[in-house]
C-alpha positions in Angstrom: 0.0 0.1 -0.1 1.0 3.5 -0.9 0.0 6.7 0.5 0.4 9.4 -1.7 0.6 13.0 0.3 2.8 15.0 -2.4 2.0 15.1 -5.8 4.3 15.5 -8.5 4.1 16.6 -12.4 4.9 14.1 -15.1 8.5 15.1 -16.2 7.4 14.1 -19.9 6.4 17.4 -21.3 4.5 16.3 -24.5 3.1 13.8 -22.3 1.9 16.4 -19.9 0.5 18.6 -22.7 -1.7 15.8 -24.0 -3.2 15.1 -20.6 -4.0 19.0 -20.0 -5.6 18.8 -23.3 -7.5 15.7 -22.5 -8.5 17.5 -18.9 -9.8 20.4 -21.0 -11.7 18.4 -22.9 -13.2 16.7 -19.9 -13.8 20.0 -18.3 -15.6 21.0 -21.2 -17.7 18.2 -21.2 -19.2 18.2 -17.4 -19.6 21.9 -17.4 -22.0 21.8 -20.6 -24.5 20.4 -18.9 -26.5 21.0 -15.4 -28.2 17.6 -15.3 -27.2 16.0 -12.1 -27.2 12.7 -13.4 -25.6 13.5 -16.3 -22.7 15.5 -15.0 -21.8 12.4 -12.4 -22.1 10.0 -15.4 -19.8 12.2 -17.3 -17.3 12.5 -14.9 -17.0 8.7 -14.2 -17.1 7.7 -17.9 -14.0 10.4 -18.5 -11.9 9.2 -15.3 -12.5 5.4 -16.1 -11.2 6.3 -19.7 -8.4 8.5 -18.9 -6.9 6.3 -16.3 -7.5 2.9 -18.3 -8.7 1.2 -15.1 -12.0 -1.2 -15.0 -14.6 1.0 -12.8 -14.9 4.3 -11.2 -17.2 5.5 -8.2 -18.3 9.0 -6.9 -19.4 9.2 -3.2 -20.9 12.2 -1.6 -21.0 13.6 2.0 -24.7 12.9 3.4 -24.8 15.6 6.3 -28.1 14.5 7.7 -27.0 10.6 7.9 -23.2 11.2 8.7 -21.8 9.1 5.9 -20.5 8.7 2.5 -23.3 7.4 -0.3 -22.5 6.6 -3.7 -23.7 9.2 -6.2 -22.6 7.3 -9.5 -20.7 4.1 -10.2 -19.7 2.0 -13.3 -19.4 -1.3 -10.9 -23.0 -1.4 -10.1 -26.5 0.4 -10.8 -27.6 3.4 -8.9 -30.2 1.3 -7.3 -28.1 -1.1 -5.7 -25.8 1.1 -4.8 -28.0 4.1 -3.2 -28.7 2.0 0.0 -25.0 1.3 1.1 -23.6 3.4 3.5 -20.1 4.2 3.6 -18.9 4.6 6.8 -16.4 7.9 7.6 -14.4 5.5 10.4 -12.9 2.1 9.2 -13.4 2.6 5.1 -11.0 3.9 2.7 -13.4 6.2 1.2 -14.1 7.6 4.6 -10.2 8.3 5.3 -9.8 9.8 2.1 -12.8 12.2 2.9 -11.9 12.9 6.6 -8.2 13.5 6.2 -8.4 15.2 2.7 -5.6 12.9 1.2 -5.2 11.0 -1.8 -4.7 7.2 -1.3 -3.5 4.6 -3.9 -3.8 1.3 -2.7 -2.3 -1.5 -5.2 -3.4 -4.1 -3.0 -6.8 -3.7 -1.5 -7.4 -7.2 -0.1 -4.7 -6.6 2.3 -5.9 -3.6 3.4 -7.7 -3.7 6.7 -10.1 -0.5 5.9 -11.4 -2.2 2.9 -14.6 -3.5 3.5 -15.3 -6.5 1.0 -19.0 -6.7 2.2 -19.9 -3.8 -0.2 -18.1 -5.8 -3.2 -20.0 -9.1 -2.2 -23.4 -7.0 -2.4 -22.5 -5.4 -5.8 -20.9 -8.7 -7.3 -17.4 -6.6 -8.0 -14.0 -7.4 -6.5 -11.9 -4.5 -5.8 -7.8 -5.5 -6.6 -6.5 -1.7 -6.6 -7.9 1.8 -5.7 -6.9 5.2 -6.3 -9.5 7.9 -4.5 -9.0 11.4 -4.2 -10.6 14.0 -2.2 -13.4 15.9 -4.2 -13.3 19.7 -3.0 -13.8 23.3 -3.5 -11.0 25.3 -2.1 -10.4 23.1 1.1 -13.9 22.0 1.7 -14.2 18.4 0.8 -17.2 17.4 -0.7 -16.9 13.7 -1.5 -14.7 11.0 -2.9 -13.6 10.2 -6.8 -12.5 6.8 -6.7 -10.7 4.7 -9.8 -10.9 1.2 -9.3 -8.7 -2.1 -10.9 -5.7 -0.3 -13.2 -5.4 -2.7 -16.2 -2.4 -3.9 -16.8 -0.3 -2.5 -13.8 -0.7 -0.6 -10.8 -1.8 2.9 -10.1 0.7 5.5 -10.0 1.7 9.1 -8.7 1.0 10.5 -12.2 -2.6 8.9 -12.2 -3.4 10.6 -8.9 -2.5 13.7 -10.3 -5.0 13.1 -13.4 -7.6 12.0 -11.1 -7.3 14.6 -8.6 -7.7 17.4 -11.6 -10.8 15.7 -12.8 -11.8 15.9 -9.1 -11.4 19.5 -8.7 -13.5 20.2 -11.9 -16.0 17.4 -10.9 -16.7 18.9 -7.4 -17.4 22.5 -9.1 -19.6 21.1 -11.7 -21.5 19.0 -9.0 -22.0 21.7 -6.7 -23.5 23.7 -9.5 -25.8 21.0 -11.1 -26.7 20.4 -7.1 -27.6 24.4 -6.7 -29.9 24.3 -10.0 -31.7 21.2 -8.8 -32.4 22.8 -5.5 -33.7 26.0 -7.3 -35.6 23.8 -9.6 -37.4 22.0 -6.7 -37.9 25.4 -4.8 -39.7 26.4 -8.1 -41.7 23.5 -8.6 -42.7 23.5 -4.9 -43.9 27.1 -5.4 -45.7 26.1 -8.4 -47.3 23.4 -6.7 -48.4 25.7 -3.9 -50.0 28.1 -6.6 -51.8 25.1 -7.9 -53.0 24.0 -4.2 -54.4 27.6 -3.8 -56.5 27.4 -6.8 -57.9 24.0 -6.1 -58.8 25.2 -2.6 -60.3 28.3 -4.0 -62.9 25.8 -5.7 -63.3 22.8 -3.6 -65.0 21.0 -6.4 -61.9 21.0 -8.5 -59.5 19.6 -5.5 -57.1 17.6 -7.0 -57.5 18.6 -10.8 -54.4 20.3 -11.2 -52.1 17.6 -10.1 -54.6 14.8 -12.0 -54.1 16.7 -15.3 -50.5 17.4 -14.8 -49.7 13.6 -14.3 -51.9 12.7 -17.2 -50.7 15.2 -19.4 -47.1 14.0 -18.7 -48.2 10.5 -19.3 -49.9 11.5 -22.4 -46.8 13.1 -23.7 -44.6 10.4 -23.1 -46.7 8.0 -24.9 -46.2 10.6 -27.9 -42.6 10.4 -27.7 -42.2 13.7 -26.2 -39.5 13.9 -23.4 -37.0 17.1 -23.8 -40.0 19.2 -22.9 -41.9 17.4 -20.1 -40.5 19.7 -17.1 -42.3 22.7 -19.0 -45.6 20.4 -19.9 -45.6 19.7 -16.1 -45.4 23.5 -15.2 -47.9 24.8 -17.6 -50.4 21.9 -16.7 -50.3 22.8 -13.0 -50.8 26.4 -13.6 -53.3 25.8 -16.6 -56.2 27.8 -14.7 -54.0 30.5 -12.8 -55.7 33.2 -14.8 -59.0 32.1 -13.0 -57.7 34.1 -10.2 -58.5 36.9 -11.8 -62.0 35.9 -12.7 -64.7 37.5 -10.4 -66.5 34.8 -7.7 -69.8 35.9 -9.3 -69.0 34.4 -12.5 -66.6 31.5 -11.4 -69.1 29.7 -9.0 -72.3 30.6 -11.0 -74.5 27.8 -10.9 -76.8 28.6 -13.8 -75.7 29.5 -17.6 -73.5 32.6 -18.0 -74.7 35.5 -20.0 -72.8 36.7 -23.0 -71.1 39.4 -20.9 -70.1 36.6 -18.1 -68.6 34.5 -21.1 -66.5 37.2 -22.1 -65.1 37.7 -18.6 -64.8 34.0 -18.1 -62.9 33.6 -21.7 -60.2 35.9 -20.5 -58.7 33.8 -18.0 -56.2 32.3 -20.6 -55.0 35.8 -21.2 -54.6 36.7 -17.3 -52.6 33.7 -17.2 -50.2 34.9 -20.3 -49.9 38.5 -18.6 -49.2 37.0 -15.2 -46.8 34.2 -16.1 -45.1 36.0 -19.0 -43.3 38.4 -16.8 -41.6 35.1 -15.1 -38.8 34.2 -17.2 -38.2 30.6 -15.8 -42.0 30.0 -16.8 -41.9 31.5 -20.2 -41.3 28.0 -21.8 -44.4 26.7 -19.9 -46.9 29.4 -21.0 -48.4 27.3 -24.0 -50.8 25.3 -21.8 -52.1 28.3 -19.6 -52.4 30.4 -22.7 -53.6 27.9 -25.4 -55.3 25.1 -23.7 -59.0 26.3 -24.7 -58.0 26.9 -28.4 -59.7 24.3 -30.7 -58.3 22.1 -33.6 -61.0 23.8 -35.7 -60.3 27.2 -35.2 -63.2 28.0 -33.0 -61.3 27.9 -29.7 -60.2 31.1 -27.5 -58.3 33.6 -26.8 -56.5 33.5 -30.2 -58.7 31.4 -32.6 -55.5 29.2 -33.2 -56.2 26.3 -36.0 -54.7 22.6 -36.4 -51.1 22.8 -35.7 -51.0 26.8 -35.1 -51.8 25.4 -31.3 -48.9 24.5 -29.5 -48.1 20.9 -29.2 -48.5 21.2 -25.3 -51.6 22.7 -25.5 -53.4 20.2 -28.1 -52.1 17.1 -25.7 -53.5 19.2 -22.2 -56.8 20.1 -23.9 -57.7 16.6 -24.2 -56.6 15.7 -20.6 -58.5 18.5 -19.5 -61.7 17.9 -20.7 -61.5 14.0 -19.9 -60.7 14.8 -16.4 -63.4 17.6 -15.9 -66.2 15.3 -17.6 -65.1 12.5 -15.2 -65.7 14.5 -11.9 -68.3 16.3 -10.1 -68.8 19.8 -10.6 -71.3 22.4 -9.0 -73.4 23.0 -12.5 -73.6 19.0 -13.2 -72.6 15.3 -12.0 -69.9 13.5 -13.2 -70.2 11.6 -16.5 -69.6 7.7 -16.6 -66.2 7.0 -18.2 -67.8 5.4 -21.5 -69.7 8.3 -22.1 -66.8 10.8 -21.8 -64.8 8.6 -23.9 -67.5 8.7 -26.4 -67.3 12.3 -26.1 -63.8 12.8 -26.8 -63.8 10.5 -29.9 -66.6 12.8 -31.3 -64.7 15.7 -30.8 -61.7 14.4 -32.6 -61.1 16.7 -35.6 -63.4 19.4 -34.1 -62.2 20.3 -30.6 -58.8 17.8 -30.3 -55.7 17.0 -32.8 -56.9 13.8 -34.3 -53.6 11.8 -33.8 -53.2 12.9 -30.3 -56.8 12.0 -29.6 -56.1 8.3 -31.0 -53.2 8.1 -28.7 -55.2 9.0 -25.8 -58.0 6.5 -26.7 -55.3 3.8 -27.0 -53.8 4.6 -23.8 -56.4 6.2 -21.5 
């Protein structure tokens, strides 16, 4: 076992130049995305490739639980690893983290700090290990490991390379975590707004969440993936414009007058006016603004027709009508599902996109 405390640079200038070029490529790759899972996968893949080893792992410190947890690994899938805690005392990764030091262990099975039970759980035998702390300035956030060097032993040069990758990785991971936390905060806020809307009208309680879930499901069946977060946000906030509709109109049990109809039909425009000021929500505007447009052009507020209507709104409009028909409202009882399905089919090519209607009827 060799413990590395002082790192030295390779004396070969050409080799060092190639290493630096490779590190720049890695930095560009891992900073090109803020998707945390993608960042983690990129780091592991690049480290394993550059060090010519069998596997790699990233362990991050869980403050609440007081131990390290696997964030990513090529030695086993995440579902298998996520419930395996790595203690701070009596483990190689724990020592790397707590002592803020780099370790090279080329005969792992002889090291008393090695926990062979983890390997047995994931059916992976660790023969050699190179581990470096991941840190921002001197704050250690996790451990980056390279496992089982091919055709030899890990060297000081390998530790330099892995330490450089770990420095880049720590910043990229922290940035991705901050973005993820911000997105979760935004989503919680949106869910709060949707709940407030549902509480305002007890008869539609749960409507926003139901249509959000079914919209995402239908979009997935249609092969839409990249825009699903915006579909989710737009579906949750589809009726946010009704906050500006007077209660006398919103809760009226009888037929609306022409004037009241005009007031009610303004709620998509109210939604646009409210949400377009929030830059983060602009990509999600299609559903709140256009979900009352019709395939035949007879909808509102803009009278869009056919594929002029944004895809998100064409998907959502079917889901919205379906959920409305299948639940009790103050002006009518819920329809039987067979009757609701017949209505959806009848409105194909009139209110709804025929292709989307077909997929909805097949998957509902």
